[in-house]
N, C-alpha and C positions, 0 to 999 in steps of 0.2 A: 508448573507451580500449583500449589494447593490453596492459594488464596489466604495464606496466613499473614498476620500482621505482627510486626516487631518494632519496638521503639528503642532509640539510642540517642544519647546526648550528642551535641555537635562535635565534641572532642572524642567521640567514639567510646565513651565509658557508660557504665550503668545501663547496659542493654537489658531489655525486658520483653519477653514474649507476651503478646496481648490477646491474640485470638486465633483459633484454628484447631486443627485435628489433634495436635500434640499437647493441648492444655493439660496441666496437672501431671505430666509425665516426669519421672525423675531425671535429673540431668546433672552436669558438672557444677551448675550454679543454681541454687534454689530459686533465685529471682527469675529464672528464665520462664518457667511455666507454672509456678506455684500460684494458687488462688485463681487460676484461669481455667474455667470449665472447658473441657474438650468439646468441640462442636463439629458435627458431621456436615460442614458447610464451608463456603469460601467467603472472603470479605474483600472489598476493594475500597480504597480511599476516595471519598466523594467531595468533601469540602473541609478547608482548614479551620473554619470558625475563628477568624482572626481576633474577634472580641472576647474570646474565651481562652484562657491560658492553659487549660487542662483537658478540654474536650474537642473532638473532631467528629465530623459526620462520616459514617461509613455505610456502604450498601452490603447487605448479607444475602447470600444465595444458598438456600437449603439444598442438600444433595439427596434427600430421602425419598423424593417423589418422582424421580425420572424427569419426563418432559413437563411435569406439573410442579416443578420446584417452586416453593414460595420465595418471593423476594421481599425484602424489607429494608428500611433504613433505621439507623440507631445512632445515638450519641455514644462515643467511646471515650472513656477516661484514659488518657495516655499514661497515667501513672499507676492506676490500679487495674486496668483492664475491664472495669465494670461497664455494662451497657445500660442505657436508659432511653426514654422517649422513643420507643420503637414504633415505627409506622409501617403498616403493610401496604404494598403497592396493589393496584387493582387487578394485576395480571401476574402470572408466573413468569420467571425468567426475564424480568424487566431490567432496563437500565434507567437510571434516575438523573434528572437535571434539577439541581437546587437553585434557589435565588441567592442574593448576596448575603442574606441572613442565615443561610444554611438550611432553609426550610424546603422540603421536597415540593417541587412545583409541576414537573412533568415526568411522565414515565413512558418508555418506548418498548414496544413488544412486537414480535412477529408471531402471528397466530398460525393455526394448523393449515390454513389455506394460503400462507405466505403473504398475508396482508400485513402491512406495517400499521400498527394501531398506537396512537399517541393519546394519553390521558392527561388531563389538566387537574391540578388539585387546588381547591379554594383554600387560601391560607387562613381564613377566618373560621370556616366550618370543618375543614379537614376532609371534605367530601371530594371524591374523584368523579370526573365526567369525561366522555370522549371529546377530544380536541380535534382530531382528524384521523382518517383511515384511508389507506391507499393500497391497491393491489400491486403485486410485484410488477415492475415495469412502468408504473405510473408515478408522476411527480407528486410531491406532497408539500404542504406547508409544514416546515419542521423547525421547532424552537431551538435557538442557539444559546440565548442568554437573556436574563431578565434585566432590563435597563433600570437606571436609577429613578426614572420618572414613572415606573410601573408598566410601561410598554415592554414588549419583548422583541429582541432581535430574532428574525426568522430567516430561513432559507426557503426561497420559493421560485418557481419559474412561470413563465407565460407560455401557454400552448405547447408544453413539453419541450421548450427550448432550454437554453442554459440557465442554471440557477444563479440568482442574485441574492443579496442581503437586503432585507427590508426591516423597518420598525413597524410593529403591528400593535394597534390599540385593541386590547381584549374586549373593551366595552362596545366600541363602534365598529370593530372589524376593519377599520381603515388602515391602509398601508402607506408608509413613507419610504421611498427608495433611498437606500444608503449607497449601494453599489450594484451595477449590472453591466456585464460585458456583453459584447455583441454575439460572440460565438463560443465562449468557454465559461465554465462554471466558476463562481467564486469558490476557492477550494480551501481557504483557511481564514479564520477570524482571529485577530490578535487581541488578547486580553491581558490585563495586568494582574497582580496578585489578588486584587479585590474584584476580579472579573469585570472590570470596566473595559469596554471595547474601544480601541483606538486606531485600528487599521484593518484592512481586508486585503487578501492576496488572491491573485489569479495567475494563470500561466498560458497566455495565448502563444507565446514563443519562449522567451526567458521569463523569469519571475517578475511580476509587476506588483507593487505594493501601493495601495490606495489609502491615503491617510484620512481617517474619519474624524479624528479629534486633533487638529494641529497644535493645540495647547498642551496636550498630554506630554509629560517628560519623555516617555518611551518613543512617541512619534517624533519628537524633536531630535532625539538621539539618532534614530534611523535616518532622518533627513540629513543630519550633520555628517554621518558616516558615509553617505553616498559619494562624497568627494574623496574620502580616504580609501574606499574600496570600490572604484568605478566598475560597473558591470556586475557587481556581486549583490547578493541579497543578505540582509541582516535581520537577525531575530534576537529580541531581548528575552533571554531565557529565565532570568530572575533578577530581582532588585531588592535593596533594602526598602523599608517602608517609607523613608523620606526621599527615595530615588537618588540618593547621593552616590551609591555604588550600584553598578549594573553589570551583569554578565551578558556578553553579546556573542552569538554564534554567527559566523560568516560563511556563506555557502557560495561556491563558484563551480564552473565546469572544469577549470584548469588548475584547481587546488583542492586538496582534501579539506573537509570542514575544520575550521579553526575557532578557538574560543578566546575572548578578550575580556579584560576587566576595565571598565570605564569609571573614572572618578570625576563626578560632576563638579566637585568643589575645586579641584586642581586642573581639570580639563585634560588629565593624562589618560592615555589608552595603553594598557599593558597586555601583551600576549600571555595567556595562561598556558595553553598547550595546543598542539596540532593533534587532531583526533587519530591520525594514522601517520606518525612520523617515519615509518619504515617505507612509505611510498615516495618515490622521487617525483615531485610535482612537475618537473621539467619534461617528463614523459607523457603527461596528460595533454589532450588535444581539445580545442574548442568545439562546441556543438553548434552547428549551423542550423537555425530553424528553416524548415522547408515547407512548401505547400505543393500538393500533388492533386491533380484532377483524375478521379477514377473513371473507368470506361463508361459508367452510367451518369457521369457528370457530378457525382458527389465530391465535395472538397475534403481532402485529407490533410492533416498537419503532422509534422514529425521533425526528425533531426538527422542531419548528415554530419558525421565526424570524420574529418580528414586527418590522417596521422601527421604528427609533426615532421617537418622535413620533406613532405611530399608535395609535388605539384598536383593540383586538384583535377587530374585528368587520367583516364585510362588505368584506373587503380584496381587492384584486387579488392573485392568488396564482400562483406558478410552482412546479410540482413538479419536483424534480431527482433522477431515478434515478441511482444511482452506477454506475460502470463495473465491469468484472470479467467476468461478474457473480459468479463463485464464488470465494470467498476474501476479497475486500475487503468492507467495510461502511462505512456512514456513521458518522462519529465526532464526538464533541463536541470543540470547540476552534476555533481560528482557521481560517476557511474560505478558504484562499488561492486556490482555484480558483473556487468558486461564490459567494463573498462579495459580488461586484459586484451580485448580484440584490437582496438586502435593502438594500444601500447605495444602490440606485437607487429604493428606496421600495416594493418588492414583497415580500409575505410569501413565504417560501420553505419548502416542505415536502420533507423528506427521510425516506424510509421504507426500512427494511431488509427488503425483500421476501424471501419464501422463496427459498432458493438463496444468500443472502448468507452471508459468513463470519462468525465470531465468536459463533455461537449453537449450536455443536455440529454434528457431521456429519449427524445426522438432519434438522436444519433445512436444511442446505446441500443434502443429497440430495433434499429435497422440491422443489428447483428443476430438477433434471435432467430434460430432456425437456419443460420447461414454459416455455421462453423466450417463446413466443408465446401461452401459455395462462394458468396460474394466477399466474405472475409478473406478467403484465400486469393480471390481476384484482386483485392486491394493490395495484398503483398506483391503479387505479380506485377500489378500496374506501377507500384512504386519502384520496383527493381528496373522495369523497362524505362521509367522516367530517368533513373540514374544513368542508364546506358545512353539514352537519347541526349541527355545533357552533357555527355562526355566524361562524367565522373568515373564510371565503372567500365572495366574491360569485360565484355560479354562472355569471354572465355574463362574468366576467373571470378566466379561468383559462388558463394556458399551460403547456407542458411543455418542459424543456430538459435535455439530457443529452449525455455524451461517452463514446465507445467503446461498451460495452454500453448505457450511458445514451442514446447517440445512436440505437442500435438501438431501444430502448424508446420514444424520442420519436417515431420513425416508425411503429413497430408500434401504439402506443397510439392514434394518430389514425386508424388503419384499423379498429381494434376499437371505438373510442368516438368516432365522427366528430362527435357533438354536444356532447361534454363540453369539448373544448379549442378555444380561439379561435385559438391559434397554436402552432407547434412549431418548436424549433430543435434540429437533430440534428448533433452534432459527431463526426467520425471514426467514424461508425456502420457497422455491418454491415447491409447491406440485401439482400444475396443470399448465403446461406450456401454456395452452390455455389462462388462466387468465393472465399469465405474458405477453403473446403476445398482449393482448387487453388492459391491465390496468397499466402496469408499466410505470414509468416516462420516462425511456430511450427508450421504444418501442413507446410511444405516443409522446414524446417531442423531439425526434431527427429524423433526416432524415434517419438514418441508423440503428436504433434500431431493427426493425423487420428483416432487412437483417442479422444483427448479430445473432439473434436467429435462422434464417433459416440455417445459416452456422454451428452453434455449437450444435443446438438441432435437427433441421429438418424443411423443408419448408412446410410440410403437416400437417393437423390436426391429421392424423393417427400417424405420427412420433412423434408429440408433446405429444399425449396421451400415446404412448409407452414409453416415457421418463418421465412420471409423476408418482410420488409415489401414488397419490390418485387412479390411475388406478389399483394398486395392493394392495389396502387396505385389500382385502379378504385374502391375504397371510400373513398378519402381526399377530403375536401372542406375540410379545415383548412389554412390557409396554412402552408407549410413552408419553412424556411431551412436550407440545408446548409453546413457548415463542414468543411474537411478539409485536412490538411497534404499538400503535393504529394509529399513523400518518405516518407510513412508506409509502413512495411513490415509493421507488425502488422495494420493494416486498410488495404489499399491504396486509393489515391484512386479507383481504378476502381470501387469500391463506390458512390461519389457519382455517377459517370457512369451506372452501371446504374440508380440510382434516378431520375435525370433522364429516362433513356430510357423507363423503365417508366411514369412519369407522362405522358410525351408519348404513348406508345402507348395509354394509357387515356383519352386526350382530356382530360387534366387540365392545369392550368397547370404549366409546367415550373418547379420551384423554383430560386431563385437559389443558386449555389454560390460561396461565398467560399473560394477555393483559396489556401492560405497558402504562399508560396515558402520553400524551404529549411527546411521544418519536417517533423518526423516525427509520431509518434502524439500526443504532447503538445507544444503550441507552447511555445517557449522564448524567442523573440525579442520584446523589448518592443514594437516597432512592430507586429508581427503580433497580439500579445495585445490591444493597444489597438484595433487595427482590428476584430477580430471581436467583442470585447466591446461596443464602441460600436455596431456594427451589430446585435448581439443586442438591446441595450436599445432602439434605435430601432424594431426589428421588434416587440418586445413592446409598446412604447408605441403603435405604430400600430394594434395589434389589440385591446388591452384598456385603453388610456388610460395617462396618466402615473401613476407611483407616488406614494406618500405622501412628502412631503418629510421627510427626517430632521430630528430635533430641532435638531441643530447648524446646519442650514441655515435652518430655519423661524424660529429665534430671531434671525437676523441682520437 
């Protein structure tokens, strides 16, 4: 996307180009780009300005100065495309948080040293000043929303623990706790169309929704629907201004996401659509929240998915380490990427190893410098837990992962050559020196190399010691590689390096499924079908067929 803005009526008519690179270019319709000045910049929608029928607040990012791109906000007339009331942010490449009136109040920026710097704007003088500054890996008071009484909702933690939601008085600096969980972050704040906060979400196991304002119509709707969709999580995605009509998304682990229309006046709930009607929900399996104690005593949380129709004992199992690795975590709900594994009859183990996001900065920091060490031990310990609990057959275990998960799939079989019978590594980092020199975030950001210095190591020796290719000589587990040919986050060169390392070590050269016209995450249906089918065939070859799902076995 080039960050262009385009307006259209609700009925799909009278489309008009408003802002972007193609302004004033001739087209099939004069109204598309006429009277709109071409801008070598991108724009993003920032605030709808509900009290103004013709203007919205947008954020503009200039492209002309590289890492020093100017960021500003402006009012955009949605009928004419004209800009007004332009405000320059105090730093380049900033993100902006407005208040309920659409006035910029906070800007967020990552500086050259990878510090997150937050500025606060005085609504009366328009002057900006530093609100907070935190180094990478440190927790920070981070504004979320400006409350109606002038206080601000912020995310903050105590002693690098999990983040909670608090109300902060900007004058006294006093905090009022809104929501704080014992060991997981608050990961979502629910707002209505006017940015009023009414609920907070966390995910210690399944999704938990804490109601902040029980009188709010959206909060009341969520509570009422809990009896209609037991065990599910509901999100109000949009409403009319009088809250009479609401669109609700329903998320579960055993159904694809569905959308409903609720009429408050009649009390009727009508299904609008299933987001993925081509998927047979009867083949989806429930995710069982689990807790594992690592060898050093650290508590780990994750999920075990038992295929439908299977007794939970002595099963063929695939562990799936998530990508990232720092920031993301495995979550409960429909597994759009990994769900083909239990659907094929294999138990699936997902563990939030140290370094994962969602459990506070202390837990995330525990993974820095441990890509090839304790983070791999956590995977091993969780597999051994599944064996000891009787869920997994120790002779039928494979590992599959993507991105960092692909890295882990290759590194784990060098550290535990007898534990896994096969490994499938997708878009993995196999040589951290290649990543240091060639990845988009290392080359295309001011802080990319500093990030790798922090989480992998600052020296070539440390990067080599954290690279699966270095340990190719220890691998005896069959390995399948999958990679997008146009991947810039983890270049496909990584797969070639791993093949060369295996060959140099006198090992069988792993097959590489190279996906045409794909980046870091495959999007094309034909490519996704190709690699997923190949993955299941590879798993079946090495640990046998999966358990037939109940829906298939009963036919």
